[in-house]
C-alpha positions in Angstrom: 142.6 -59.3 184.9 139.2 -60.9 185.9 136.6 -61.1 183.1 133.8 -62.6 185.0 133.0 -63.8 188.6 134.1 -65.7 190.4 137.7 -64.4 190.3 140.5 -66.8 189.6 142.6 -68.0 192.6 145.7 -66.0 193.4 148.9 -67.4 192.0 150.7 -69.6 194.5 153.6 -68.1 196.4 156.0 -70.5 194.9 155.2 -69.0 191.5 155.9 -65.5 192.8 159.1 -66.8 194.3 160.1 -68.4 191.0 159.5 -65.1 189.1 161.5 -63.2 191.7 164.3 -65.8 191.4 164.3 -65.4 187.6 164.4 -61.6 188.0 167.4 -61.9 190.3 169.2 -64.4 188.1 168.8 -62.2 185.0 170.3 -59.3 186.8 173.2 -61.3 188.1 173.9 -63.0 184.8 173.8 -59.7 182.9 176.2 -58.2 185.5 178.5 -61.2 185.0 178.4 -60.9 181.2 181.0 -58.2 181.4 183.3 -60.6 183.2 182.6 -63.2 180.6 183.5 -60.7 177.8 186.8 -59.8 179.5 187.8 -63.5 179.9 186.7 -64.4 176.3 188.9 -61.5 175.0 191.9 -63.3 176.3 191.7 -65.7 173.3 189.2 -64.2 170.9 188.9 -61.0 168.9 185.9 -58.6 169.6 184.2 -59.9 166.4 184.7 -63.5 167.5 183.3 -62.8 170.9 180.2 -61.2 169.3 179.8 -64.2 167.0 180.2 -66.8 169.7 177.7 -64.9 171.9 175.0 -64.8 169.3 175.6 -68.4 168.2 175.4 -69.9 171.7 172.5 -67.6 172.6 170.6 -68.6 169.5 171.1 -72.3 170.2 169.9 -71.9 173.8 166.8 -69.8 172.8 166.1 -72.3 170.0 166.0 -75.2 172.4 163.7 -73.3 174.7 161.4 -72.5 171.8 161.5 -76.1 170.7 160.4 -77.3 174.2 157.6 -74.7 174.4 156.5 -75.4 170.8 156.0 -71.8 170.0 155.4 -70.9 166.4 157.7 -68.8 164.2 156.4 -65.5 162.8 154.3 -65.9 159.7 154.2 -62.2 158.7 156.9 -60.9 156.4 156.6 -57.5 158.1 157.5 -59.0 161.5 160.5 -60.9 159.9 161.7 -57.6 158.4 161.5 -55.7 161.7 163.3 -58.5 163.5 166.0 -58.5 160.9 166.6 -54.9 161.6 166.5 -55.4 165.3 169.0 -58.3 165.0 171.5 -55.7 163.9 170.7 -52.8 166.2 169.9 -54.9 169.3 172.6 -57.5 169.0 175.3 -57.3 166.2 176.3 -53.7 166.7 176.1 -53.4 170.5 177.7 -56.8 171.1 180.7 -55.8 168.9 180.9 -52.4 170.5 180.9 -53.8 174.0 183.6 -56.4 173.2 185.8 -53.8 171.4 185.5 -51.3 174.2 186.4 -53.8 176.9 189.8 -54.2 175.4 190.5 -50.8 177.0 187.9 -50.3 179.7 187.5 -52.3 182.9 184.5 -54.7 183.0 183.1 -52.9 186.1 183.1 -49.6 184.3 181.4 -51.2 181.3 178.7 -52.6 183.5 178.1 -49.2 185.0 177.8 -47.5 181.6 175.4 -50.3 180.5 173.0 -48.9 183.1 172.5 -45.8 180.9 170.2 -47.9 178.7 167.0 -46.6 180.3 168.2 -43.1 179.8 168.9 -43.7 176.2 165.5 -45.3 175.8 163.7 -42.4 177.3 165.7 -40.0 175.1 165.1 -41.8 171.8 161.5 -42.8 172.6 160.7 -39.1 173.3 162.7 -37.4 170.6 163.1 -39.9 167.7 160.0 -42.0 167.8 157.6 -39.6 169.6 156.2 -42.5 171.6 155.9 -40.4 174.7 156.5 -36.8 175.7 159.5 -36.3 177.9 158.6 -35.2 181.4 160.5 -32.9 183.6 161.8 -35.8 185.5 163.0 -37.6 182.4 164.8 -34.5 181.0 166.5 -34.0 184.4 167.4 -37.7 184.5 169.0 -37.4 181.1 171.1 -34.4 182.2 172.1 -36.1 185.5 173.0 -39.3 183.6 175.2 -37.4 181.2 177.0 -35.7 184.1 177.5 -39.1 185.7 179.0 -40.4 182.5 181.4 -37.5 182.3 182.4 -38.1 186.0 183.1 -41.8 185.2 185.2 -40.9 182.1 187.2 -38.4 184.2 188.5 -36.1 181.4 190.6 -34.2 183.9 192.8 -37.2 184.3 194.2 -36.9 180.8 194.6 -39.7 178.2 197.1 -42.4 178.9 199.0 -44.0 175.9 197.4 -47.2 174.8 194.2 -46.5 176.7 192.1 -45.9 173.6 191.3 -42.4 174.9 187.6 -41.5 174.9 186.7 -43.8 172.1 185.9 -46.9 174.2 183.5 -44.9 176.4 181.8 -43.6 173.3 181.6 -47.1 172.0 179.9 -48.2 175.2 177.4 -45.3 175.0 176.9 -46.2 171.3 175.9 -49.7 172.4 173.4 -48.5 175.0 172.1 -46.0 172.4 171.5 -49.1 170.1 169.6 -50.7 172.9 167.6 -47.6 173.5 166.7 -47.3 169.8 165.8 -51.0 169.6 163.5 -50.9 172.7 161.8 -47.8 171.3 161.5 -49.5 167.9 159.9 -52.5 169.4 157.3 -50.4 171.2 156.6 -48.5 168.0 156.4 -51.3 165.4 156.1 -54.7 167.2 153.9 -54.2 170.2 151.2 -56.1 168.4 153.3 -58.7 166.6 151.5 -61.6 168.1 154.8 -63.5 168.5 155.7 -65.1 171.8 158.5 -63.5 173.8 160.8 -66.6 173.4 160.3 -66.9 169.6 160.8 -63.1 169.3 164.2 -63.4 171.1 165.1 -66.5 169.3 164.5 -65.1 165.8 166.2 -61.9 166.6 169.4 -63.5 168.1 169.3 -66.2 165.5 169.4 -63.7 162.7 172.2 -61.9 164.5 174.2 -65.1 164.6 173.6 -65.5 160.8 174.9 -62.0 160.1 178.0 -62.5 162.3 178.8 -65.9 160.7 178.5 -64.3 157.3 180.8 -61.4 158.4 183.4 -63.8 160.0 185.6 -64.1 156.9 185.9 -60.3 156.8 186.1 -59.2 160.4 186.5 -62.4 162.4 189.4 -64.2 160.8 191.9 -63.4 163.5 193.9 -66.2 165.2 192.0 -68.0 168.0 193.7 -69.0 171.2 191.2 -71.3 172.9 191.7 -72.2 176.5 189.3 -73.8 179.0 188.7 -70.3 180.5 188.0 -68.7 177.1 185.7 -71.5 176.0 183.7 -71.6 179.2 183.4 -67.8 179.2 182.1 -67.6 175.6 179.6 -70.4 176.2 178.3 -68.9 179.4 178.1 -65.4 177.8 176.0 -66.8 175.0 173.9 -69.5 176.8 173.3 -67.5 179.9 173.7 -63.8 179.1 172.1 -64.0 175.6 170.0 -67.0 176.1 168.5 -68.0 179.4 168.6 -64.4 180.8 166.5 -63.2 177.9 163.9 -66.0 178.6 163.9 -65.2 182.4 163.5 -61.5 181.7 160.6 -62.1 179.4 158.8 -64.2 182.0 159.3 -61.4 184.5 157.9 -58.8 182.1 154.8 -60.9 181.6 154.3 -61.5 185.3 155.3 -58.1 186.7 155.0 -55.7 183.8 157.7 -53.9 181.9 158.1 -51.0 184.4 158.8 -53.2 187.4 160.9 -55.7 185.3 163.1 -52.8 184.2 164.4 -52.4 187.8 166.8 -55.3 186.8 169.0 -52.4 185.7 169.9 -51.8 189.3 171.3 -55.3 189.9 173.8 -55.5 187.0 176.2 -52.7 187.8 177.1 -53.8 191.4 177.5 -57.4 190.2 179.7 -56.4 187.3 181.9 -54.2 189.5 182.2 -56.8 192.3 183.2 -59.6 189.9 185.7 -57.3 188.1 187.3 -56.5 191.5 187.3 -60.1 192.8 188.0 -62.1 189.7 190.0 -59.7 187.5 191.7 -57.7 190.2 190.3 -54.4 188.8 190.5 -51.3 191.0 188.0 -48.5 191.3 189.0 -44.9 191.2 186.9 -42.5 193.3 185.2 -40.9 190.3 183.8 -44.2 189.0 181.5 -45.0 192.0 180.5 -41.3 192.2 179.6 -41.3 188.6 177.7 -44.6 189.0 175.5 -43.0 191.7 174.7 -40.1 189.3 173.9 -42.5 186.5 171.6 -44.6 188.7 169.9 -41.4 189.9 169.5 -40.4 186.3 167.9 -43.8 185.6 165.5 -43.4 188.5 164.4 -40.0 187.1 164.2 -41.3 183.5 162.0 -44.2 184.6 159.9 -41.7 186.7 160.7 -43.5 190.0 161.7 -40.2 191.5 159.2 -37.4 191.2 159.9 -33.7 191.3 157.7 -31.4 193.4 154.7 -30.0 191.5 155.1 -26.6 189.9 151.8 -25.5 191.3 151.7 -24.9 195.0 148.4 -25.3 196.8 146.9 -21.9 197.7 146.8 -21.3 201.4 143.7 -19.7 203.1 145.4 -16.3 203.1 146.2 -16.6 199.4 149.9 -17.1 200.0 
């Protein structure tokens, strides 16, 4: 990054430690978000959870943007793109996650959330043509799909009141929304000139506006607020949709998107552990097995595991 000698001094270790701490905190908070959703659902409907999440997230990001004094976008094109992303990156997936967690354990939801990089590779390669899918990525997508099937466990049958396969499809629909949104950002907003904090604030702020406008239609259910429900929805918004976004953006700027994306590996174990300890959830054998396959699929989709080259080096005897 040096433009002319002498080179700038290396960043202090404390700065590196602070970035590493933000990386860890973002992963832990995103893993805990599934616990917060489960607790918030004890007194709120899925739509109300999504509304509260976007509202408290927007307030938190707005306060950060106010402190940093970053400017709002001036381009109508950027506002239009962010308006679309507010729906595909927040409104729809937040509602899908909240609805699905009425039927699916928070730990399982956190595991399936890890399919986001697989969805991103698939959509970026096939829909947006941003990059050509490599052999590793294609294999990663296949392995990830197998992992999802193992987690769902179709051989176990459908229990009455379990929601059937619909909650799992909803969770995958949410990660597909994330994959679409991340690919869309790369395709249309890589040169927006907007700071990461303002980018997140405008996107989540617009999502909060949409949810508030929809509240009379889809969010008018009775509310049963308790200290647990209130704390859960505030933490879900302020931490999971506010501070964690800011932390992650700082990590992306310091480490780059590829290294920052490894936060995907922190969230599932945190989500599963909190579900077991706090909510008393139990794991069936197929869920951790499927989780391993999903993570392997993610490693392949992110090209962190390389397949042997197709071309073998010729030996002296021509073999």
